[in-house]
Structures are given as C-alpha cells and as structure tokens.
N, C-alpha and C positions, 0 to 999 in steps of 0.2 A: 569399643574400639577403642586404638591408642590413636594420638595427637598426628603424628605423622600422615598416617595413612586418611583422618579424617582433612589435615591441612593439604592434600595431592588428591583429594577428592575435590574438594574448592577448587583451584586451584583448573581443574581439565572442567570443573564447571562453568569456571567465567570462563575460560579458553572458548567452550559451544556456546556460551550464550557470544561472546564477541567475535566468533564468526556467523551466527546466525546473522546477529549484525549487519556483518560485511553482506552476507550473501542476500540480503533485501536490499540493501541498500543500490545492488549491481542490480536490481530486477524491476522489473516494471510491467504498466500492466496499462489498458488501456481502458475506458471507458465511453458510450456515446451513447446519443442522442439519435435518432433518427437518421443517423446518417449523416447529418448536419451538423453537429459539435462532438469534434474527439475530448478526449481530455486523456492527457499521461501522468501514471503515479507512481512518483517507485515503491517500491517495498515497504517503507516506513509507510507510509500513507501522502507523500509529500507532494504534489502538483508541480508537474516539470515539464509541462509540455499541454499548450490549450491551442487546439484547431476549428474556425470555424469557415462553412463551407457559404459567399458569399450568399448562394440560396438561400439564408436565413437569416440574413440581414434586410429585415423592414421596415424602417424609420417609425414606419404608423402604425409595426404591431411590436415593437421592441419588447412586450413582456414574453409573448412565442418565446424572444431569441433568449432569455432570463430564463423560461421555464425550461430548455434546450438542452441550457448550460448547468441548473441544480441538476437535470436526468444522469444530463455527462455526467456532474464531480459525483456524484452517489454513487453511481454505479459502478468507477474505478475505486471509488474508497471501500465500497462492498467486495471489491475483488482483490485488493492490497489486504484487507482483512482478511479473507479467506488464506494468501500468500501465507500472512504473518502466521495461520492458527497451524499451517498444512506448516511451518519452519520450527514449530517450535513445537510440533504434537509429540508427545513423549516424556519430552523433558520432566515437567511436575516442579518447575518451580513458577511458581503466582507471579503474576504481569509478564511470562511469556509466553 
C-alpha cells in the first residue's frame, strides 16, 4: 500500500471518528428509577440533567432517595454505553 493511500485512509478514519464524537455529544439518553428520579446523559455518558419527583423526598429516608439516584444514573450510563457501542460498531478502532 502506498503512503498517500494510507494517509488518506487515516484522514478518513479521523474524520469519521470526529463525526461520531460530535453525534454522540448531540444525543441524549434517560435513565429512571421508579419514575421518581430521572437522569439525562449525553452520548458520552456526561450527566446533563437530574429530575427528582417531590414524592421521592422523605427527610426520614434519605437513603431511599440516594438509592433511586444511583439506579437512575446506572440506567442512563448503561444506555449511553450502548449508544457509544452502536455508533462505533464496525469501525474496528480500539477505544471507539
């Protein structure tokens, strides 16, 4: 394979990877726990929003609210991971 062709393929791969990264940043997923806590993350798994239904707030049971938040974050994180895997499937690039 000549060097020009290899360089062109590398540039195309970089452009494709950059587009995937941009697309992931623009997408969002939601995770929920019992409908009382909802977490929104972008496609990179960055937390962008957290909503807590007032019914979930019991001053005498803060641990239950903490558990709901944890479940919602884990749910959204799993969905963001799946989104990343779908977006990069077939590239054959480690780490993507």
